[in-house]
N, CA, C and O atoms as a Tinker XYZ file with bonds, in Angstrom:
   520  protein
     1  N     41.594000    5.549000 -204.088000    73     2
     2  CA    42.032000    4.735000 -202.973000    64     1     3
     3  C     40.843000    4.516000 -202.026000    63     2     4     5
     4  O     40.058000    5.433000 -201.788000    81     3
     5  N     40.721000    3.321000 -201.500000    73     3     6
     6  CA    39.626000    2.997000 -200.594000    64     5     7
     7  C     39.818000    3.692000 -199.248000    63     6     8     9
     8  O     40.940000    3.975000 -198.828000    81     7
     9  N     38.676000    3.961000 -198.574000    73     7    10
    10  CA    38.748000    4.640000 -197.280000    64     9    11
    11  C     39.551000    3.858000 -196.257000    63    10    12    13
    12  O     40.307000    4.441000 -195.480000    81    11
    13  N     39.391000    2.534000 -196.250000    73    11    14
    14  CA    40.141000    1.733000 -195.279000    64    13    15
    15  C     41.647000    1.857000 -195.523000    63    14    16    17
    16  O     42.430000    1.832000 -194.574000    81    15
    17  N     42.057000    1.992000 -196.785000    73    15    18
    18  CA    43.468000    2.206000 -197.082000    64    17    19
    19  C     43.931000    3.568000 -196.573000    63    18    20    21
    20  O     45.035000    3.697000 -196.046000    81    19
    21  N     43.077000    4.587000 -196.734000    73    19    22
    22  CA    43.397000    5.921000 -196.219000    64    21    23
    23  C     43.518000    5.904000 -194.698000    63    22    24    25
    24  O     44.403000    6.542000 -194.128000    81    23
    25  N     42.622000    5.171000 -194.055000    73    23    26
    26  CA    42.665000    5.065000 -192.595000    64    25    27
    27  C     43.953000    4.391000 -192.161000    63    26    28    29
    28  O     44.599000    4.836000 -191.213000    81    27
    29  N     44.331000    3.325000 -192.844000    73    27    30
    30  CA    45.567000    2.616000 -192.498000    64    29    31
    31  C     46.787000    3.514000 -192.688000    63    30    32    33
    32  O     47.733000    3.452000 -191.902000    81    31
    33  N     46.768000    4.352000 -193.732000    73    31    34
    34  CA    47.857000    5.310000 -193.930000    64    33    35
    35  C     47.912000    6.309000 -192.778000    63    34    36    37
    36  O     48.994000    6.657000 -192.305000    81    35
    37  N     46.742000    6.769000 -192.327000    73    35    38
    38  CA    46.694000    7.712000 -191.209000    64    37    39
    39  C     47.216000    7.077000 -189.931000    63    38    40    41
    40  O     47.950000    7.710000 -189.173000    81    39
    41  N     46.838000    5.822000 -189.690000    73    39    42
    42  CA    47.319000    5.118000 -188.502000    64    41    43
    43  C     48.839000    4.989000 -188.554000    63    42    44    45
    44  O     49.517000    5.180000 -187.545000    81    43
    45  N     49.366000    4.666000 -189.724000    73    43    46
    46  CA    50.822000    4.549000 -189.877000    64    45    47
    47  C     51.501000    5.900000 -189.628000    63    46    48    49
    48  O     52.537000    5.968000 -188.967000    81    47
    49  N     50.915000    6.961000 -190.157000    73    47    50
    50  CA    51.451000    8.308000 -189.947000    64    49    51
    51  C     51.435000    8.662000 -188.460000    63    50    52    53
    52  O     52.395000    9.227000 -187.936000    81    51
    53  N     50.335000    8.325000 -187.791000    73    51    54
    54  CA    50.214000    8.570000 -186.353000    64    53    55
    55  C     51.302000    7.825000 -185.583000    63    54    56    57
    56  O     51.932000    8.393000 -184.691000    81    55
    57  N     51.522000    6.562000 -185.924000    73    55    58
    58  CA    52.563000    5.764000 -185.264000    64    57    59
    59  C     53.937000    6.373000 -185.478000    63    58    60    61
    60  O     54.755000    6.401000 -184.559000    81    59
    61  N     54.197000    6.865000 -186.693000    73    59    62
    62  CA    55.488000    7.474000 -186.989000    64    61    63
    63  C     55.692000    8.747000 -186.171000    63    62    64    65
    64  O     56.786000    8.994000 -185.662000    81    63
    65  N     54.623000    9.567000 -186.044000    73    63    66
    66  CA    54.717000   10.783000 -185.237000    64    65    67
    67  C     54.985000   10.435000 -183.775000    63    66    68    69
    68  O     55.808000   11.071000 -183.116000    81    67
    69  N     54.279000    9.415000 -183.276000    73    67    70
    70  CA    54.450000    8.999000 -181.882000    64    69    71
    71  C     55.866000    8.494000 -181.645000    63    70    72    73
    72  O     56.489000    8.843000 -180.642000    81    71
    73  N     56.379000    7.676000 -182.561000    73    71    74
    74  CA    57.730000    7.136000 -182.407000    64    73    75
    75  C     58.781000    8.248000 -182.451000    63    74    76    77
    76  O     59.779000    8.205000 -181.732000    81    75
    77  N     58.540000    9.235000 -183.302000    73    75    78
    78  CA    59.463000   10.366000 -183.395000    64    77    79
    79  C     59.503000   11.123000 -182.068000    63    78    80    81
    80  O     60.568000   11.557000 -181.629000    81    79
    81  N     58.348000   11.278000 -181.435000    73    79    82
    82  CA    58.286000   11.972000 -180.151000    64    81    83
    83  C     58.902000   11.156000 -179.022000    63    82    84    85
    84  O     59.376000   11.725000 -178.039000    81    83
    85  N     58.902000    9.839000 -179.147000    73    83    86
    86  CA    59.394000    8.980000 -178.072000    64    85    87
    87  C     60.918000    8.915000 -178.006000    63    86    88    89
    88  O     61.467000    8.206000 -177.163000    81    87
    89  N     61.598000    9.636000 -178.871000    73    87    90
    90  CA    63.055000    9.641000 -178.822000    64    89    91
    91  C     63.529000   10.269000 -177.514000    63    90    92    93
    92  O     62.904000   11.199000 -177.004000    81    91
    93  N     64.610000    9.768000 -176.987000    73    91    94
    94  CA    65.175000   10.327000 -175.759000    64    93    95
    95  C     64.358000    9.973000 -174.532000    63    94    96    97
    96  O     63.931000    8.831000 -174.362000    81    95
    97  N     64.144000   10.968000 -173.676000    73    95    98
    98  CA    63.469000   10.745000 -172.400000    64    97    99
    99  C     61.955000   10.866000 -172.480000    63    98   100   101
   100  O     61.280000   10.706000 -171.463000    81    99
   101  N     61.405000   11.139000 -173.641000    73    99   102
   102  CA    59.967000   11.340000 -173.777000    64   101   103
   103  C     59.281000    9.994000 -173.939000    63   102   104   105
   104  O     59.629000    9.215000 -174.826000    81   103
   105  N     58.315000    9.722000 -173.087000    73   103   106
   106  CA    57.557000    8.473000 -173.130000    64   105   107
   107  C     56.109000    8.781000 -173.494000    63   106   108   109
   108  O     55.665000    9.924000 -173.380000    81   107
   109  N     55.370000    7.753000 -173.934000    73   107   110
   110  CA    53.990000    7.930000 -174.386000    64   109   111
   111  C     53.129000    8.616000 -173.328000    63   110   112   113
   112  O     52.256000    9.414000 -173.672000    81   111
   113  N     53.352000    8.327000 -172.069000    73   111   114
   114  CA    52.554000    8.922000 -170.995000    64   113   115
   115  C     52.698000   10.427000 -170.895000    63   114   116   117
   116  O     51.888000   11.082000 -170.238000    81   115
   117  N     53.714000   10.988000 -171.534000    73   115   118
   118  CA    53.921000   12.438000 -171.482000    64   117   119
   119  C     53.127000   13.176000 -172.559000    63   118   120   121
   120  O     53.010000   14.399000 -172.493000    81   119
   121  N     52.581000   12.470000 -173.544000    73   119   122
   122  CA    51.894000   13.135000 -174.640000    64   121   123
   123  C     50.717000   13.996000 -174.184000    63   122   124   125
   124  O     50.520000   15.084000 -174.727000    81   123
   125  N     49.924000   13.542000 -173.197000    73   123   126
   126  CA    48.845000   14.428000 -172.740000    64   125   127
   127  C     49.370000   15.769000 -172.225000    63   126   128   129
   128  O     48.708000   16.796000 -172.369000    81   127
   129  N     50.553000   15.754000 -171.628000    73   127   130
   130  CA    51.148000   17.016000 -171.172000    64   129   131
   131  C     51.406000   17.946000 -172.348000    63   130   132   133
   132  O     51.194000   19.154000 -172.243000    81   131
   133  N     51.862000   17.391000 -173.468000    73   131   134
   134  CA    52.116000   18.216000 -174.646000    64   133   135
   135  C     50.834000   18.876000 -175.140000    63   134   136   137
   136  O     50.845000   20.034000 -175.558000    81   135
   137  N     49.748000   18.146000 -175.091000    73   135   138
   138  CA    48.479000   18.714000 -175.551000    64   137   139
   139  C     48.125000   19.939000 -174.717000    63   138   140   141
   140  O     47.668000   20.951000 -175.248000    81   139
   141  N     48.338000   19.842000 -173.427000    73   139   142
   142  CA    48.007000   20.964000 -172.544000    64   141   143
   143  C     49.084000   22.045000 -172.546000    63   142   144   145
   144  O     48.762000   23.231000 -172.477000    81   143
   145  N     50.350000   21.659000 -172.622000    73   143   146
   146  CA    51.423000   22.642000 -172.542000    64   145   147
   147  C     51.723000   23.337000 -173.862000    63   146   148   149
   148  O     52.092000   24.511000 -173.875000    81   147
   149  N     51.566000   22.620000 -174.973000    73   147   150
   150  CA    51.951000   23.190000 -176.266000    64   149   151
   151  C     50.746000   23.580000 -177.122000    63   150   152   153
   152  O     50.685000   24.693000 -177.645000    81   151
   153  N     49.796000   22.670000 -177.264000    73   151   154
   154  CA    48.676000   22.927000 -178.177000    64   153   155
   155  C     47.642000   23.873000 -177.579000    63   154   156   157
   156  O     47.206000   24.812000 -178.244000    81   155
   157  N     47.243000   23.635000 -176.327000    73   155   158
   158  CA    46.174000   24.439000 -175.737000    64   157   159
   159  C     46.500000   25.927000 -175.715000    63   158   160   161
   160  O     45.643000   26.721000 -176.103000    81   159
   161  N     47.691000   26.357000 -175.283000    73   159   162
   162  CA    47.967000   27.801000 -175.293000    64   161   163
   163  C     47.832000   28.424000 -176.694000    63   162   164   165
   164  O     47.309000   29.529000 -176.837000    81   163
   165  N     48.303000   27.714000 -177.712000    73   163   166
   166  CA    48.182000   28.230000 -179.082000    64   165   167
   167  C     46.722000   28.265000 -179.525000    63   166   168   169
   168  O     46.291000   29.201000 -180.197000    81   167
   169  N     45.973000   27.243000 -179.145000    73   167   170
   170  CA    44.558000   27.182000 -179.535000    64   169   171
   171  C     43.734000   28.248000 -178.830000    63   170   172   173
   172  O     42.764000   28.751000 -179.396000    81   171
   173  N     44.105000   28.601000 -177.603000    73   171   174
   174  CA    43.379000   29.641000 -176.864000    64   173   175
   175  C     43.470000   30.994000 -177.563000    63   174   176   177
   176  O     42.585000   31.836000 -177.415000    81   175
   177  N     44.536000   31.197000 -178.320000    73   175   178
   178  CA    44.707000   32.441000 -179.068000    64   177   179
   179  C     43.876000   32.463000 -180.348000    63   178   180   181
   180  O     43.545000   33.536000 -180.852000    81   179
   181  N     43.536000   31.283000 -180.880000    73   179   182
   182  CA    42.819000   31.188000 -182.154000    64   181   183
   183  C     41.314000   31.021000 -182.002000    63   182   184   185
   184  O     40.550000   31.491000 -182.845000    81   183
   185  N     40.881000   30.353000 -180.933000    73   183   186
   186  CA    39.483000   29.965000 -180.792000    64   185   187
   187  C     38.929000   30.471000 -179.460000    63   186   188   189
   188  O     39.677000   30.909000 -178.585000    81   187
   189  N     37.616000   30.403000 -179.328000    73   187   190
   190  CA    36.999000   30.712000 -178.043000    64   189   191
   191  C     37.593000   29.781000 -176.995000    63   190   192   193
   192  O     37.911000   28.628000 -177.287000    81   191
   193  N     37.742000   30.286000 -175.774000    73   191   194
   194  CA    38.360000   29.479000 -174.720000    64   193   195
   195  C     37.631000   28.162000 -174.503000    63   194   196   197
   196  O     38.262000   27.117000 -174.350000    81   195
   197  N     36.308000   28.210000 -174.490000    73   195   198
   198  CA    35.547000   26.977000 -174.251000    64   197   199
   199  C     35.726000   25.987000 -175.396000    63   198   200   201
   200  O     35.745000   24.778000 -175.168000    81   199
   201  N     35.859000   26.485000 -176.624000    73   199   202
   202  CA    36.069000   25.593000 -177.761000    64   201   203
   203  C     37.452000   24.943000 -177.703000    63   202   204   205
   204  O     37.585000   23.743000 -177.939000    81   203
   205  N     38.477000   25.733000 -177.390000    73   203   206
   206  CA    39.834000   25.198000 -177.297000    64   205   207
   207  C     39.913000   24.146000 -176.186000    63   206   208   209
   208  O     40.457000   23.060000 -176.384000    81   207
   209  N     39.370000   24.479000 -175.032000    73   207   210
   210  CA    39.397000   23.552000 -173.891000    64   209   211
   211  C     38.665000   22.250000 -174.217000    63   210   212   213
   212  O     39.190000   21.162000 -173.983000    81   211
   213  N     37.450000   22.366000 -174.759000    73   211   214
   214  CA    36.657000   21.177000 -175.048000    64   213   215
   215  C     37.246000   20.355000 -176.193000    63   214   216   217
   216  O     37.082000   19.135000 -176.225000    81   215
   217  N     37.925000   21.008000 -177.129000    73   215   218
   218  CA    38.578000   20.274000 -178.214000    64   217   219
   219  C     39.699000   19.401000 -177.641000    63   218   220   221
   220  O     39.877000   18.261000 -178.071000    81   219
   221  N     40.447000   19.925000 -176.682000    73   219   222
   222  CA    41.510000   19.134000 -176.054000    64   221   223
   223  C     40.910000   17.977000 -175.259000    63   222   224   225
   224  O     41.449000   16.870000 -175.274000    81   223
   225  N     39.805000   18.222000 -174.570000    73   223   226
   226  CA    39.121000   17.147000 -173.842000    64   225   227
   227  C     38.699000   16.053000 -174.823000    63   226   228   229
   228  O     38.869000   14.865000 -174.547000    81   227
   229  N     38.155000   16.456000 -175.958000    73   227   230
   230  CA    37.723000   15.494000 -176.973000    64   229   231
   231  C     38.918000   14.712000 -177.527000    63   230   232   233
   232  O     38.825000   13.502000 -177.732000    81   231
   233  N     40.031000   15.397000 -177.766000    73   231   234
   234  CA    41.247000   14.736000 -178.235000    64   233   235
   235  C     41.702000   13.674000 -177.237000    63   234   236   237
   236  O     42.041000   12.557000 -177.627000    81   235
   237  N     41.709000   14.022000 -175.960000    73   235   238
   238  CA    42.120000   13.059000 -174.927000    64   237   239
   239  C     41.167000   11.869000 -174.890000    63   238   240   241
   240  O     41.592000   10.730000 -174.692000    81   239
   241  N     39.884000   12.137000 -175.080000    73   239   242
   242  CA    38.911000   11.053000 -175.097000    64   241   243
   243  C     39.194000   10.117000 -176.270000    63   242   244   245
   244  O     39.181000    8.897000 -176.108000    81   243
   245  N     39.448000   10.686000 -177.451000    73   243   246
   246  CA    39.760000    9.842000 -178.609000    64   245   247
   247  C     41.007000    8.997000 -178.351000    63   246   248   249
   248  O     41.043000    7.819000 -178.705000    81   247
   249  N     42.029000    9.595000 -177.734000    73   247   250
   250  CA    43.232000    8.826000 -177.397000    64   249   251
   251  C     42.882000    7.639000 -176.506000    63   250   252   253
   252  O     43.401000    6.537000 -176.689000    81   251
   253  N     42.003000    7.876000 -175.547000    73   251   254
   254  CA    41.652000    6.810000 -174.610000    64   253   255
   255  C     40.800000    5.720000 -175.253000    63   254   256   257
   256  O     40.751000    4.598000 -174.749000    81   255
   257  N     40.131000    6.034000 -176.359000    73   255   258
   258  CA    39.221000    5.089000 -177.005000    64   257   259
   259  C     39.847000    4.364000 -178.201000    63   258   260   261
   260  O     39.157000    3.615000 -178.892000    81   259
   261  N     41.128000    4.572000 -178.451000    73   259   262
   262  CA    41.784000    3.926000 -179.592000    64   261   263
   263  C     41.713000    2.408000 -179.441000    63   262   264   265
   264  O     41.987000    1.862000 -178.372000    81   263
   265  N     41.344000    1.745000 -180.520000    73   263   266
   266  CA    41.277000    0.284000 -180.545000    64   265   267
   267  C     42.700000   -0.277000 -180.523000    63   266   268   269
   268  O     43.529000    0.050000 -181.372000    81   267
   269  N     42.956000   -1.122000 -179.536000    73   267   270
   270  CA    44.281000   -1.714000 -179.391000    64   269   271
   271  C     44.250000   -3.230000 -179.578000    63   270   272   273
   272  O     45.145000   -3.938000 -179.118000    81   271
   273  N     43.224000   -3.718000 -180.250000    73   271   274
   274  CA    43.102000   -5.156000 -180.496000    64   273   275
   275  C     43.956000   -5.511000 -181.708000    63   274   276   277
   276  O     43.652000   -5.079000 -182.819000    81   275
   277  N     45.019000   -6.289000 -181.515000    73   275   278
   278  CA    45.891000   -6.639000 -182.641000    64   277   279
   279  C     45.103000   -7.314000 -183.768000    63   278   280   281
   280  O     44.326000   -8.239000 -183.535000    81   279
   281  N     45.321000   -6.834000 -184.982000    73   279   282
   282  CA    44.678000   -7.417000 -186.155000    64   281   283
   283  C     43.290000   -6.880000 -186.463000    63   282   284   285
   284  O     42.748000   -7.168000 -187.530000    81   283
   285  N     42.698000   -6.104000 -185.554000    73   283   286
   286  CA    41.376000   -5.514000 -185.815000    64   285   287
   287  C     41.505000   -4.542000 -186.979000    63   286   288   289
   288  O     42.504000   -3.831000 -187.082000    81   287
   289  N     40.502000   -4.504000 -187.860000    73   287   290
   290  CA    40.601000   -3.643000 -189.042000    64   289   291
   291  C     40.690000   -2.156000 -188.690000    63   290   292   293
   292  O     41.145000   -1.358000 -189.509000    81   291
   293  N     40.262000   -1.776000 -187.487000    73   291   294
   294  CA    40.350000   -0.377000 -187.062000    64   293   295
   295  C     41.341000   -0.193000 -185.908000    63   294   296   297
   296  O     41.211000    0.739000 -185.114000    81   295
   297  N     42.327000   -1.083000 -185.824000    73   295   298
   298  CA    43.362000   -0.930000 -184.803000    64   297   299
   299  C     44.066000    0.412000 -185.000000    63   298   300   301
   300  O     44.440000    0.764000 -186.119000    81   299
   301  N     44.243000    1.153000 -183.918000    73   299   302
   302  CA    44.874000    2.468000 -183.989000    64   301   303
   303  C     43.888000    3.602000 -184.197000    63   302   304   305
   304  O     44.285000    4.765000 -184.269000    81   303
   305  N     42.599000    3.273000 -184.295000    73   303   306
   306  CA    41.547000    4.266000 -184.518000    64   305   307
   307  C     40.592000    4.284000 -183.327000    63   306   308   309
   308  O     40.459000    3.297000 -182.603000    81   307
   309  N     39.943000    5.408000 -183.142000    73   307   310
   310  CA    38.854000    5.511000 -182.166000    64   309   311
   311  C     37.569000    5.638000 -182.967000    63   310   312   313
   312  O     37.528000    6.334000 -183.981000    81   311
   313  N     36.523000    4.966000 -182.512000    73   311   314
   314  CA    35.244000    5.053000 -183.220000    64   313   315
   315  C     34.075000    5.047000 -182.241000    63   314   316   317
   316  O     33.165000    4.226000 -182.356000    81   315
   317  N     34.105000    5.983000 -181.262000    73   315   318
   318  CA    33.015000    6.048000 -180.294000    64   317   319
   319  C     31.742000    6.606000 -180.930000    63   318   320   321
   320  O     31.791000    7.349000 -181.910000    81   319
   321  N     30.611000    6.232000 -180.355000    73   319   322
   322  CA    29.336000    6.786000 -180.812000    64   321   323
   323  C     29.173000    8.195000 -180.233000    63   322   324   325
   324  O     29.878000    8.583000 -179.302000    81   323
   325  N     28.241000    8.942000 -180.796000    73   323   326
   326  CA    27.948000   10.284000 -180.267000    64   325   327
   327  C     27.514000   10.186000 -178.804000    63   326   328   329
   328  O     27.894000   11.017000 -177.979000    81   327
   329  N     26.717000    9.165000 -178.492000    73   327   330
   330  CA    26.271000    8.979000 -177.110000    64   329   331
   331  C     27.448000    8.742000 -176.170000    63   330   332   333
   332  O     27.481000    9.287000 -175.067000    81   331
   333  N     28.414000    7.931000 -176.601000    73   331   334
   334  CA    29.601000    7.689000 -175.782000    64   333   335
   335  C     30.389000    8.973000 -175.571000    63   334   336   337
   336  O     30.869000    9.244000 -174.470000    81   335
   337  N     30.518000    9.755000 -176.625000    73   335   338
   338  CA    31.273000   11.007000 -176.525000    64   337   339
   339  C     30.607000   11.948000 -175.527000    63   338   340   341
   340  O     31.267000   12.474000 -174.631000    81   339
   341  N     29.307000   12.160000 -175.677000    73   339   342
   342  CA    28.622000   13.096000 -174.781000    64   341   343
   343  C     28.605000   12.593000 -173.341000    63   342   344   345
   344  O     28.787000   13.374000 -172.407000    81   343
   345  N     28.389000   11.305000 -173.162000    73   343   346
   346  CA    28.329000   10.740000 -171.811000    64   345   347
   347  C     29.673000   10.854000 -171.096000    63   346   348   349
   348  O     29.722000   11.184000 -169.911000    81   347
   349  N     30.759000   10.582000 -171.811000    73   347   350
   350  CA    32.079000   10.527000 -171.185000    64   349   351
   351  C     32.825000   11.853000 -171.123000    63   350   352   353
   352  O     33.745000   12.006000 -170.319000    81   351
   353  N     32.443000   12.806000 -171.954000    73   351   354
   354  CA    33.160000   14.091000 -171.952000    64   353   355
   355  C     32.332000   15.245000 -171.421000    63   354   356   357
   356  O     32.881000   16.258000 -170.989000    81   355
   357  N     31.008000   15.098000 -171.450000    73   355   358
   358  CA    30.146000   16.207000 -171.053000    64   357   359
   359  C     29.965000   17.235000 -172.154000    63   358   360   361
   360  O     29.296000   18.247000 -171.947000    81   359
   361  N     30.544000   16.997000 -173.315000    73   359   362
   362  CA    30.411000   17.911000 -174.454000    64   361   363
   363  C     29.068000   17.629000 -175.128000    63   362   364   365
   364  O     28.753000   16.483000 -175.449000    81   363
   365  N     28.290000   18.673000 -175.335000    73   363   366
   366  CA    26.979000   18.520000 -175.966000    64   365   367
   367  C     27.155000   18.081000 -177.418000    63   366   368   369
   368  O     28.052000   18.557000 -178.114000    81   367
   369  N     26.303000   17.181000 -177.861000    73   367   370
   370  CA    26.438000   16.608000 -179.208000    64   369   371
   371  C     26.381000   17.665000 -180.309000    63   370   372   373
   372  O     26.941000   17.452000 -181.385000    81   371
   373  N     25.724000   18.790000 -180.070000    73   371   374
   374  CA    25.649000   19.841000 -181.089000    64   373   375
   375  C     27.001000   20.531000 -181.302000    63   374   376   377
   376  O     27.180000   21.230000 -182.299000    81   375
   377  N     27.946000   20.345000 -180.389000    73   375   378
   378  CA    29.256000   20.987000 -180.494000    64   377   379
   379  C     30.338000   20.052000 -181.042000    63   378   380   381
   380  O     31.426000   20.505000 -181.399000    81   379
   381  N     30.050000   18.780000 -181.110000    73   379   382
   382  CA    31.091000   17.808000 -181.464000    64   381   383
   383  C     31.653000   18.043000 -182.865000    63   382   384   385
   384  O     32.867000   17.982000 -183.056000    81   383
   385  N     30.796000   18.308000 -183.839000    73   383   386
   386  CA    31.279000   18.530000 -185.214000    64   385   387
   387  C     32.229000   19.728000 -185.272000    63   386   388   389
   388  O     33.273000   19.665000 -185.920000    81   387
   389  N     31.866000   20.814000 -184.596000    73   387   390
   390  CA    32.709000   22.014000 -184.587000    64   389   391
   391  C     34.056000   21.721000 -183.917000    63   390   392   393
   392  O     35.101000   22.150000 -184.406000    81   391
   393  N     34.028000   20.998000 -182.811000    73   391   394
   394  CA    35.268000   20.674000 -182.109000    64   393   395
   395  C     36.143000   19.734000 -182.933000    63   394   396   397
   396  O     37.369000   19.844000 -182.920000    81   395
   397  N     35.507000   18.811000 -183.646000    73   395   398
   398  CA    36.280000   17.932000 -184.540000    64   397   399
   399  C     36.944000   18.734000 -185.643000    63   398   400   401
   400  O     38.078000   18.442000 -186.022000    81   399
   401  N     36.252000   19.746000 -186.167000    73   399   402
   402  CA    36.850000   20.607000 -187.192000    64   401   403
   403  C     38.100000   21.291000 -186.648000    63   402   404   405
   404  O     39.111000   21.397000 -187.343000    81   403
   405  N     38.028000   21.752000 -185.410000    73   403   406
   406  CA    39.188000   22.386000 -184.784000    64   405   407
   407  C     40.335000   21.379000 -184.671000    63   406   408   409
   408  O     41.481000   21.699000 -184.986000    81   407
   409  N     40.022000   20.169000 -184.224000    73   407   410
   410  CA    41.063000   19.149000 -184.074000    64   409   411
   411  C     41.696000   18.784000 -185.412000    63   410   412   413
   412  O     42.899000   18.532000 -185.483000    81   411
   413  N     40.893000   18.756000 -186.467000    73   411   414
   414  CA    41.435000   18.478000 -187.805000    64   413   415
   415  C     42.337000   19.641000 -188.247000    63   414   416   417
   416  O     43.437000   19.412000 -188.749000    81   415
   417  N     41.879000   20.877000 -188.063000    73   415   418
   418  CA    42.694000   22.049000 -188.437000    64   417   419
   419  C     44.012000   22.073000 -187.685000    63   418   420   421
   420  O     45.045000   22.445000 -188.242000    81   419
   421  N     43.978000   21.677000 -186.419000    73   419   422
   422  CA    45.182000   21.679000 -185.587000    64   421   423
   423  C     46.033000   20.421000 -185.795000    63   422   424   425
   424  O     47.058000   20.242000 -185.138000    81   423
   425  N     45.605000   19.566000 -186.700000    73   423   426
   426  CA    46.305000   18.322000 -187.044000    64   425   427
   427  C     46.475000   17.396000 -185.841000    63   426   428   429
   428  O     47.497000   16.726000 -185.692000    81   427
   429  N     45.450000   17.376000 -184.988000    73   427   430
   430  CA    45.452000   16.474000 -183.845000    64   429   431
   431  C     44.664000   15.197000 -184.121000    63   430   432   433
   432  O     44.864000   14.188000 -183.446000    81   431
   433  N     43.770000   15.234000 -185.110000    73   431   434
   434  CA    43.072000   14.024000 -185.544000    64   433   435
   435  C     42.926000   14.048000 -187.057000    63   434   436   437
   436  O     42.990000   15.100000 -187.693000    81   435
   437  N     42.730000   12.872000 -187.609000    73   435   438
   438  CA    42.232000   12.726000 -188.971000    64   437   439
   439  C     40.915000   11.997000 -188.823000    63   438   440   441
   440  O     40.813000   11.024000 -188.077000    81   439
   441  N     39.904000   12.473000 -189.540000    73   439   442
   442  CA    38.539000   11.969000 -189.368000    64   441   443
   443  C     38.039000   11.362000 -190.670000    63   442   444   445
   444  O     38.267000   11.893000 -191.757000    81   443
   445  N     37.345000   10.224000 -190.526000    73   443   446
   446  CA    36.779000    9.519000 -191.672000    64   445   447
   447  C     35.362000    9.080000 -191.340000    63   446   448   449
   448  O     35.020000    8.886000 -190.173000    81   447
   449  N     34.546000    8.926000 -192.365000    73   447   450
   450  CA    33.221000    8.335000 -192.217000    64   449   451
   451  C     33.190000    7.107000 -193.112000    63   450   452   453
   452  O     33.426000    7.197000 -194.317000    81   451
   453  N     32.898000    5.961000 -192.512000    73   451   454
   454  CA    32.913000    4.701000 -193.266000    64   453   455
   455  C     31.646000    3.899000 -192.973000    63   454   456   457
   456  O     31.019000    4.075000 -191.929000    81   455
   457  N     31.276000    3.018000 -193.905000    73   455   458
   458  CA    30.206000    2.068000 -193.573000    64   457   459
   459  C     30.796000    1.016000 -192.627000    63   458   460   461
   460  O     31.861000    0.459000 -192.894000    81   459
   461  N     30.098000    0.752000 -191.530000    73   459   462
   462  CA    30.614000   -0.177000 -190.538000    64   461   463
   463  C     29.452000   -0.873000 -189.851000    63   462   464   465
   464  O     28.600000   -0.225000 -189.244000    81   463
   465  N     29.423000   -2.174000 -189.948000    73   463   466
   466  CA    28.375000   -2.992000 -189.332000    64   465   467
   467  C     26.974000   -2.484000 -189.687000    63   466   468   469
   468  O     26.093000   -2.413000 -188.830000    81   467
   469  N     26.785000   -2.136000 -190.948000    73   467   470
   470  CA    25.460000   -1.773000 -191.455000    64   469   471
   471  C     25.055000   -0.320000 -191.318000    63   470   472   473
   472  O     23.925000    0.028000 -191.661000    81   471
   473  N     25.938000    0.544000 -190.827000    73   471   474
   474  CA    25.601000    1.967000 -190.742000    64   473   475
   475  C     26.873000    2.807000 -190.909000    63   474   476   477
   476  O     27.982000    2.273000 -190.936000    81   475
   477  N     26.696000    4.117000 -191.018000    73   475   478
   478  CA    27.847000    5.009000 -191.161000    64   477   479
   479  C     28.504000    5.195000 -189.795000    63   478   480   481
   480  O     27.826000    5.324000 -188.776000    81   479
   481  N     29.815000    5.207000 -189.795000    73   479   482
   482  CA    30.559000    5.317000 -188.546000    64   481   483
   483  C     31.644000    6.366000 -188.701000    63   482   484   485
   484  O     32.379000    6.369000 -189.688000    81   483
   485  N     31.744000    7.263000 -187.717000    73   483   486
   486  CA    32.848000    8.204000 -187.686000    64   485   487
   487  C     34.055000    7.505000 -187.069000    63   486   488   489
   488  O     33.956000    6.859000 -186.026000    81   487
   489  N     35.187000    7.649000 -187.735000    73   487   490
   490  CA    36.428000    7.051000 -187.269000    64   489   491
   491  C     37.439000    8.178000 -187.097000    63   490   492   493
   492  O     37.600000    9.029000 -187.972000    81   491
   493  N     38.117000    8.167000 -185.948000    73   491   494
   494  CA    39.073000    9.219000 -185.621000    64   493   495
   495  C     40.444000    8.589000 -185.402000    63   494   496   497
   496  O     40.580000    7.617000 -184.659000    81   495
   497  N     41.450000    9.148000 -186.050000    73   495   498
   498  CA    42.824000    8.696000 -185.853000    64   497   499
   499  C     43.555000    9.825000 -185.125000    63   498   500   501
   500  O     43.847000   10.861000 -185.723000    81   499
   501  N     43.852000    9.629000 -183.841000    73   499   502
   502  CA    44.590000   10.671000 -183.105000    64   501   503
   503  C     46.015000   10.795000 -183.663000    63   502   504   505
   504  O     46.698000    9.797000 -183.890000    81   503
   505  N     46.434000   12.019000 -183.872000    73   503   506
   506  CA    47.773000   12.287000 -184.368000    64   505   507
   507  C     48.610000   12.879000 -183.235000    63   506   508   509
   508  O     48.072000   13.283000 -182.205000    81   507
   509  N     49.903000   12.926000 -183.428000    73   507   510
   510  CA    50.818000   13.413000 -182.382000    64   509   511
   511  C     51.663000   14.550000 -182.937000    63   510   512   513
   512  O     52.891000   14.517000 -182.864000    81   511
   513  N     51.003000   15.543000 -183.484000    73   511   514
   514  CA    51.662000   16.664000 -184.130000    64   513   515
   515  C     51.817000   17.811000 -183.124000    63   514   516   517
   516  O     51.042000   18.768000 -183.127000    81   515
   517  N     52.834000   17.692000 -182.266000    73   515   518
   518  CA    53.031000   18.716000 -181.223000    64   517   519
   519  C     54.173000   19.621000 -181.586000    63   518   520
   520  O     54.492000   20.543000 -180.835000    81   519
């Protein structure tokens, strides 16, 4: 299966998780609360405090960077550069790979590397597995 097909499957899975959470009184704006109230306490028990905290910051950044352009081939994905990540989060670039591994283990993102506009690009699909 092609990577773009895998990415589209991940985006669909993410949408399904989000819709499942939106049942009842829960709205999309409450999801950041879940990251801090549900995921962070569990992550603090598994990882160094600074790693757990910074992983959640990175997750929130990816959520904020999701492409919302209808019809774009990476709609539903975040694809910031390393420079954008470090500038906007304060997380040192040497820690980003480790924090992404934590987010993947915690099922908060799915990560892909694809050729994009002539170079390799990291693509992140934020998940809503709370």
